[in-house]
Phi, psi and omega in degrees: 000323179300317182293326178294321181292323178295319183295315180300318182295324181294315178299317178298320182291328179288331180279321190228009179079022176295137177243149180289142179294138178289155179292151180299144182292148178290144177298143180292145181291139179296144180297140181290138179278141181306140175268000178293130176217181181121158184290148178275131174300338180299339180273007181290189183299152178291164179298322181297316178297319179297325179293311184292336182271356183273163177288329176260101184248127175203168180254099189264011186294157181306128181094348184292348178291354181297345180290343182293316190222110182292113180076172178212125179262010185286146173210141180272124177256134180298138179289122180283143176296150179297138180258115184280148177291145179289139179301140179294124176248106183290349180276342180284158176298146181256152185234150172227122174263119190237131171252095193266040176085147184277339186252342182175166182301133178228355188237030184299318180297324180288316181296323180296318181293318178299317182296326183282332183272331181196167182274075180279143174267110187271128170246110194243126169261099183203168182292338181221144179282123181282165177298133176079010179289130179284323178220138176229139175213155178295152181283066179232172177303313180296321179296318179297317180299320178300313181294319181294322176296319178293324177295317180297326179288322190263332186287126179262147177306130179098353180281161178265139181237129173252130178243127182238136175226131183284340184199145174232122181257166179283154179219132185304132179057032178217111183287350185268325179095193185210164180261118184294135171237174182292328183245002183188183174232115186283109180300138176297331178299320180291316177299324178300320180295319180297315182290332181296337179277353181264122183270072178283151174280332176199154181221131176246123185243123179236115183249106179267156181051051181270112181283313179291139182293331184265010180307321186302325188275350179302319190249013179284126170203192188292346186245008189241137166258125185237131175234125174236148175241139181290159178284162180111172185298320179296322178296319179297317177300318180295319179299317184291325181291327181295320185270356186294140176288353179271015177296125184288144175273087192288330179268359172068024181265005179084004181232130176274102184278161179301322182296322178289324178293321177296320178297323176295316180296321182295333177293333179277319181228096188293327188253346187269326187288126176255131185223122181234122185220079180292342184269345189109194187272109172260155177238168175273353185282188186286340184234164177284145175245047177215154183292152174291151179281170178212175180292148182290150173290137182252125180225161179235127173084164184292317181301316181297318179298313178300322179293319180295321181288332180295339181271007180296138177274157174304131180092350177276152175230132176272127173256107192249122175274105178281105187238157176230153180290339184261001183274119182294325183278350188289323185299303179299323182293334182303320176295317181298318181294320177295323178294318177300319181295319179295327181280339189245129177239232179065222187272014181270132172240111185272133183227128170263112184245129185232146178211163176272356185239193175279152175271103183275143173095357184256342183077021179287129183271338178201171180236145004284157178223148177244123180251154179243129184230126180269167176307143184090358176087012181285124179279122177278333181151180176240130183297138178280344174228104182299338181277349177224058190287330188289332177292323177295323179295319180304315180284319185293325187278327191253346193240153177286167179299318183298320181290324178293319179300315177300320179294318182287329177297320178292326177297320182298337182266001184292150175280349179266120189295332177293322177294315179298314180299321180293324178293319181294317178294325181294318178297321179297318177290333181292334178082209189307325179299335180293347181295346177295342183252023181303318184296319179295319181293319180296318179298324182286344176303321178286326191269342188282123182272349185260123184300319182300324181284323177303319178294323177298314184296317178299318179298321180293311179301319181297328183290343180271358171063224188293341177298336180260013187300325183287357177271005184304317180301324179294323179290323179296325180299338178284354173303339178268002187293144180294332184273119183298328180288331177291318179299317178299311180296328179294322179292317179295322177296317177305321180292316183294327181272003176073031181295143178287120182289343186295314181293340185246022186299318183298306178298329176297320176299324176300325179283346177302330179256020179299145180292342180269121184299321180294325177292316183301313183295317180293323178297316181294320178298325181284323175300324182281354184290337175247104185299337181280352186280318185306318179306323183289329185266358184303315179301321179290325179293326177301327179297322177287324181297338179248025179295158183289341181272124177300324183294319180295319178301318183294314179293326177292323173300315177301320176297316180304317183290340182267343185277148179276091184275323191068210181299340182291346181296341180296340181297338180273001189299319178297323181292316182299318180294323175296324183281348182257000181296152178302140183101345175280162179301144185300314184293328177291317181299317181297320182291319182290319183289331174293325176293322176296321177296323182289338179291331175063213186299344182293337185264045181299332179297343184267003183302315179298319177297316180294326181292322177296329182288349176293344178260013185291156181284344180264115181302326180294322180291322177300316182294318179293324176296320179295319177298318181297315179297318179299326180293339179279347178066219183303333178299338180262022182301330181295343181271354184302317179302318182289325176294321180296325180298335180286352182295338178266003182298143180291342185270118183297329180290323178295316178301316179296317182292323179291325176294322178293323181292318177295324178296319178297315181296316178298318180293322180292323178296318177297319178295322181290338179278338183289000000 
C-alpha cells in the first residue's frame, strides 16, 4: 500500500507539481538536569543554635544593649539661642543689691560711697534698714526672695547693677561658697541663676571677706566686673581701701573707676584681691569711663592679622574672630561679632580675620572661633563659647590652671544646662590640662539629660586619648541613648581613647543593626579595630542576619561584608544560603549572593545550591550564581550542563555570564590534568 501511495503521489506530482509531505520534526531533547547533588548547608543548624554553641555567646538583637544600663533617663532639650547682654544705658536708674551681714550692718562705708557717687536704688538684706534704702528685708531666705522679686520688677534691660556682700562663707562640696543669712547660707551658684535672668547692661560684684578662693568666679561672665577680698584682717583693710574716698584718679578722667579702686586695694593686700574685668573700666559714677565700641577691623590672612596685632597699645587686647571662607556658620556669626564689637569698648580691639585655609597656631577646634591676643602677639587663649567670649577672657587672662579647673568643675555641677555645656566646651578648649577632670566628665555622662552637653563631654573625653581609656564603660552605657548622634559619638570616642573592642563586643553587635547609618558604620569600624575579633562574633552576628525584620537583615548582611573574617567567613554559609532562597526580598538576596561570591572557592559546599539558582526567576540572581560557580573552577564541573542550557537564554547578559563561567571551569580542568 505504501508503494501504491508513493506511485500515485509521483503521478500527481508530474501532473500538478505535488511534493511529498516532510516527515514530522523530531522532539527537542530535554535540557540535561544538573548532576550536582549533595546536602545543602542551608539545612544546617539555626543561627541561634550556632550562637549558643559558640564560645562567645551574647544576645545581639536590636535593643539588646539595654542590659548595660537599666532604663534611660536621657531626654533631648532644644538648644536655646544665645542671649546677648543688653547694652549698658547710663541714663537708666542704677540699682544696688546689698547683703549687709546677718548680725548687723557691715557695709556702711560702701553704702555711703554709693550714695555720694550716684542715685542708686538700694535693695538691702540686713538686720537694720540703712538710710535711703528703697527696699529693705531681713537677711533671711524669705527676705532675699522678696528683694529679688522687687529687683525683677524694677530693673530695666541695660541698667547697671551693683551687688555687694559683706561675707562669703565656705560650703561643703562647693568651690564657690555661700552668703551667710540668719536662717541659711545662700549658695553663690543659686544667686548666679537668679542674676542670669536679669538682662543687665553691666554688673559690678564686690565680695568682702570671701573665704573660698573661687568665690570671685561664681558670678563672672561677659557683663560682670568682679572684685573679691580674702577673709581676715588684711582683707578687711583692703575692702576699706577699695571704698575709701581717697582713691586716686590715676588716668585723670575725673572718674574713680573700678579698676582704680582695685589697684588701691591691691596695694594694701598684694596677693589676696581678685579682680576680673572683661568689659573694661567701669565706674560707680554717673557716666562711663570707657571708650565707645566700633565696627571690627577686617583683615585677610595671617600676615595682615599679625600686622594689626602689632599695633596694640600696652593694656589692649585683640579679640579676633577667626573665620574661614568655607565655614558655613562663619557668615551668620559675622553679624553677631560685629554687634559685640559695637557694644564693647575699653581696652578691647575687635578684629575680623578671614582666610581660605586653616588658622594654624591658635588651637581652634572649629570655626567660627574667637581668640585673644595680648601686645607682642602673645596668645591668651581661644573662647570656648564664641557667643560669650569675654567671660572666657576674664578667666583665661587672670587665673591659674588650677583655678580654672576648679571653676569648670563647678560649672559641670550647675543646675543650668547652659552653664554645664559651657563648662564642658571650656575643658575641651583648655586642651591637655583639662584631663585632670576626666573623672568628673565620665560621671556626668550618666547624669546629663541634655544631648548637646553629652556630645560636648564625649568630645572632651575623646580628646584626652588613652588617658580616658578607663571611662569606656560609661561610654558604652550611651549605646541606649535616644539620640542617634550621641550613640555615634560614643562609638567614635571609644575609638579615640583606644578602647579594647573585645569586652564590649556584644553591645557593639547590637549597634550593627542600629536604625542610624552613622551608628552602624561606627560600630562596624570599632569591631574591625581588632582583626582577631570577627571570627569570635560571627555566630552572634548570624542571629542579626536572620532577624525577623528585613531591614535588620539587610544592614547585618552589609556589616558581614565589611568585616575582616578571613577563613572564618565560611561559618556564615548556612545563613547566606537561607537569605538567598527564592521568596526572600530582592535587595536582601542580591546582598547575600554578593557575599557568597566573595567567599570564593572556600564555599564549595554551596555548589549544589548555586546550581539550582541557575533556574531562578530573577535574571540578576542567575547571572550572579553563574559568576560564583565560575569562581569555583573545576570543583563546579557538575554545573556545566546547567550553565550550557543557559546558552539559549533570551537575555544576552545571562548568556555571556554563563559562557564566562564555563570557560573558567574548563580552563581550570585543563590545568588540573596537566
